[in-house]
C-alpha positions in Angstrom: 118.9 -5.2 -2.1 121.2 -4.0 0.1 124.7 -5.3 1.6 124.9 -6.5 4.9 127.6 -6.1 7.4 129.4 -8.7 9.7 131.5 -7.5 12.3 133.7 -10.2 14.7 135.7 -8.5 17.8 137.9 -11.0 19.3 140.3 -10.4 22.0 143.2 -10.3 19.7 141.9 -8.9 15.8 138.9 -7.4 14.5 137.2 -9.3 11.9 134.8 -7.5 9.1 132.9 -8.7 5.8 130.2 -7.5 3.6 128.1 -10.0 1.7 125.4 -8.8 -1.2 122.2 -10.8 -1.5 123.4 -13.8 -2.8 126.3 -14.4 0.1 129.0 -13.0 -1.8 131.7 -11.4 -0.1 131.9 -7.8 -1.2 135.1 -6.5 0.9 136.9 -7.9 4.3 139.1 -6.8 6.2 141.3 -8.8 9.5 143.3 -6.1 11.4 145.0 -6.7 14.8 143.6 -4.6 17.6 146.4 -4.0 19.6 144.4 -3.4 23.4 142.2 -0.9 21.2 139.3 -1.9 20.3 137.4 1.0 19.4 140.4 2.5 17.0 140.2 -1.1 15.3 136.4 -1.2 14.7 137.0 2.4 13.1 140.0 1.6 11.1 137.9 -1.3 10.1 134.8 0.4 9.0 137.2 2.9 6.8 138.8 -0.2 5.2 135.6 -1.7 4.3 134.3 1.9 3.1 137.4 2.0 1.0 136.6 -1.3 -0.8 132.7 -1.0 -1.7 131.6 0.5 -4.9 130.7 3.9 -4.6 127.0 4.4 -2.9 126.7 0.6 -1.9 124.0 0.6 1.0 123.9 -1.2 4.0 120.9 -2.9 4.9 122.1 -4.6 7.5 124.9 -4.8 10.7 125.8 -7.9 13.5 128.2 -8.0 15.2 129.7 -11.2 17.1 132.6 -11.9 19.3 134.1 -11.5 22.9 133.4 -7.5 22.2 129.9 -7.9 20.2 128.4 -5.7 22.5 131.1 -3.0 22.7 130.8 -2.8 18.6 126.9 -3.1 18.8 126.6 0.1 20.8 129.1 1.7 18.6 128.7 1.1 15.2 124.3 0.5 15.7 123.9 -3.0 15.3 120.4 -4.5 14.3 121.9 -8.2 15.6 123.9 -9.1 18.4 125.3 -12.7 18.4 127.4 -15.0 20.5 130.5 -16.6 18.4 129.1 -20.3 18.9 125.9 -19.1 16.3 128.0 -17.4 13.9 130.5 -19.3 13.6 127.9 -22.1 13.3 126.1 -20.5 10.3 128.9 -19.5 8.5 129.9 -23.3 8.6 126.7 -25.2 7.9 125.6 -22.7 4.6 129.1 -23.4 2.8 129.9 -27.3 4.6 126.2 -28.3 5.1 127.6 -32.2 5.6 130.0 -30.7 8.5 129.8 -32.5 12.0 132.5 -31.1 13.5 134.3 -27.4 14.1 137.5 -26.6 15.6 137.6 -23.0 15.9 140.8 -21.4 17.6 141.5 -18.0 17.8 143.6 -15.5 19.4 142.8 -16.4 23.3 140.4 -18.9 23.2 139.5 -22.0 21.6 136.0 -23.8 21.1 134.3 -26.9 19.4 130.8 -27.2 18.1 129.0 -30.4 17.6 126.2 -30.5 14.3 124.2 -33.2 13.3 122.1 -32.3 10.3 122.8 -28.6 10.5 121.7 -28.3 13.8 124.0 -27.6 16.9 123.9 -30.4 19.4 126.7 -29.6 21.5 129.9 -27.4 22.1 132.4 -26.6 24.7 135.2 -23.2 25.0 138.4 -23.0 26.5 138.8 -19.5 28.1 140.7 -19.9 30.6 144.3 -21.1 29.6 145.6 -20.0 26.0 147.9 -22.7 25.3 147.4 -23.4 21.8 145.8 -20.4 20.8 147.4 -17.9 18.3 148.5 -15.1 21.1 150.6 -18.3 22.3 151.9 -19.4 19.0 152.8 -15.7 18.3 154.6 -15.4 21.5 156.9 -18.8 20.9 157.4 -17.8 17.4 158.8 -14.2 18.6 161.0 -16.1 21.5 162.6 -17.9 18.4 163.3 -15.7 16.4 160.8 -16.8 13.8 157.8 -15.5 12.0 154.6 -17.3 12.5 154.6 -18.2 9.3 158.2 -20.3 9.5 156.6 -21.8 12.6 154.2 -24.0 11.1 156.4 -24.4 8.1 159.3 -25.8 10.5 156.8 -28.1 12.3 156.7 -30.2 9.1 160.4 -30.8 8.9 160.6 -32.5 12.3 161.6 -36.0 12.4 161.4 -36.4 15.7 159.1 -34.4 17.3 160.3 -33.8 21.0 157.7 -34.1 23.8 156.5 -30.7 25.1 154.5 -30.1 28.1 151.1 -28.4 26.3 148.8 -28.1 29.1 149.6 -24.9 30.3 151.5 -21.8 28.5 154.1 -21.6 31.8 154.9 -25.1 31.4 155.1 -25.2 28.0 157.2 -22.2 27.2 159.4 -23.7 30.7 159.7 -26.8 28.8 160.6 -25.4 25.3 163.4 -23.7 26.3 164.9 -26.9 28.5 164.5 -28.9 25.5 166.6 -26.1 23.8 169.2 -26.2 26.4 169.8 -29.6 25.6 169.8 -29.7 22.4 167.1 -30.3 20.3 166.9 -28.9 16.6 164.0 -25.7 16.4 162.2 -28.3 14.1 161.9 -31.0 16.8 160.7 -28.8 19.7 158.2 -26.9 17.0 156.9 -30.2 15.8 156.5 -31.7 19.6 154.6 -28.6 20.5 152.3 -28.2 18.0 151.4 -31.9 18.5 150.9 -31.3 22.4 148.9 -28.4 22.0 146.6 -30.4 19.5 146.3 -33.0 22.1 146.0 -30.6 24.9 142.8 -29.2 23.0 141.5 -32.9 22.0 141.5 -33.5 25.6 140.4 -30.6 27.3 138.2 -28.9 25.5 136.7 -31.7 23.2 136.6 -34.5 26.3 133.7 -36.5 25.9 132.5 -35.0 22.6 132.3 -37.5 20.0 134.2 -36.1 17.5 132.8 -36.8 13.6 133.9 -36.4 10.4 134.0 -33.9 7.8 135.2 -31.7 10.8 135.9 -28.1 9.5 139.3 -26.2 11.4 138.4 -22.5 11.3 140.0 -19.2 13.2 143.4 -17.7 12.7 145.5 -20.7 14.0 144.0 -22.7 11.4 146.9 -21.2 8.9 149.5 -23.0 10.7 150.7 -26.1 8.6 152.1 -27.7 11.9 148.7 -27.7 13.7 146.8 -28.9 10.9 149.3 -31.6 10.3 148.5 -32.7 14.3 145.2 -33.0 14.3 145.0 -35.0 11.1 147.7 -37.9 12.4 145.0 -37.7 15.7 142.3 -38.0 14.4 143.4 -40.0 11.2 140.8 -37.9 8.8 141.7 -34.7 6.9 140.0 -31.2 7.8 138.4 -28.8 5.7 139.8 -25.5 5.8 137.4 -23.0 5.0 138.8 -20.4 2.2 137.7 -17.6 4.5 138.9 -19.6 7.7 140.0 -16.0 9.5 137.0 -14.5 8.6 134.0 -17.0 9.5 132.2 -15.7 12.4 132.1 -11.8 10.8 130.3 -14.4 8.1 128.2 -15.8 9.5 127.3 -12.4 11.4 126.3 -11.0 8.0 124.4 -14.0 7.2 122.5 -14.1 10.4 121.5 -10.1 9.8 120.1 -10.8 5.9 118.2 -13.6 7.7 116.8 -11.3 10.0 116.1 -8.8 7.2 115.8 -5.3 9.0 113.0 -3.1 7.9 115.5 -0.1 8.5 118.8 -0.8 10.1 120.3 1.1 13.0 123.9 1.1 11.3 125.6 4.4 12.2 127.4 4.8 8.9 131.0 4.6 7.5 131.4 8.2 8.6 131.7 6.9 12.3 135.5 6.0 11.0 136.3 9.7 11.3 134.5 10.7 14.7 136.8 10.6 17.9 135.4 7.8 20.1 136.0 6.6 24.1 134.5 4.7 26.5 134.7 5.8 30.3 134.2 3.7 33.2 133.3 4.8 36.8 131.5 3.3 40.1 128.4 4.2 40.9 127.6 4.4 45.1 124.2 5.2 44.8 123.3 1.6 46.2 125.0 -1.4 47.2 124.9 -2.7 44.1 128.0 -0.8 43.6 127.9 -1.1 39.6 130.6 -0.8 37.0 129.3 1.7 34.7 130.8 2.1 31.1 129.6 4.8 28.9 130.2 5.2 25.2 131.2 8.5 23.9 130.8 9.9 20.0 132.0 13.2 19.4 132.0 13.9 22.8 128.2 13.0 23.3 127.0 10.2 25.5 125.9 7.8 23.1 125.5 4.9 24.9 125.6 3.3 28.9 126.1 0.0 30.2 126.4 -2.1 32.9 123.7 -0.3 35.5 122.0 -3.0 36.8 118.7 -0.5 37.7 119.3 0.9 34.2 119.4 4.1 36.0 122.1 5.9 33.4 120.6 3.7 30.1 117.9 5.7 30.9 119.1 9.2 31.5 121.1 8.0 27.9 117.9 8.7 25.9 115.6 6.5 24.6 117.1 3.4 22.8 120.3 4.1 24.0 122.4 1.2 25.3 120.4 -1.4 23.9 121.4 -2.6 20.7 
């Protein structure tokens, strides 16, 4: 029986998890993309490889996240699934009684409703980054504190101020104003957490029946101020998974394990040592004017996508570009 690799490549971070046949996590990593997802995936593979015992066999690979297709082409994935499916599977297996999932990542947020272990509804916010990890990172940096201190300071707020949390620009402008008139950092940070949670509930969760138990995951689940604001608004406690940052990757690994590929397409951990790059061009041979992307490994075109007529995919070789 082999092990299974789940890869979740988001807008800000790349998460990888290897599970065994009993769903135990054997190795994991959580790294920032820094605008270079290909390099982040290669770095992640190198880290995972170093944390596995020698001779560990990968029986299947699945990718998820906003860059799941790019990751699938690169590593040779057997399964490619959207974030809703991956996050849901991870929660259902671990917390079968859960009925609501809050997931807030680097640049987007989502809510998933479960009933009897089945996804019945979901919603995503990808338009505004207010309340996401990247926005909180920016505000912590602007205030000269670490993101860890950000959550701690919010718990110390005695009189949280009202902050416009519906837009990143308005929120930052309002925070600056509150500083200028003399409010404490603790009250400003506490007010921001409250405002962002209300924004999430009023917009992402609008019209949804949010029933407990509620599972909160994604990188922002580490923020104690956001946790507290959710619990106060919902008047219920939250379940924070042990691996709250990695749940998308965990779900992906479990999905490929369930799929049970007879022979994996995984290209191996040695991929981390090979030169990998992408290049794009606009095809002008017809009116579609497709923006075509090519993936190169060792200076060889390994995959191609974006061409509606599949001309370039066909010329890349059998099976290439179809993870």
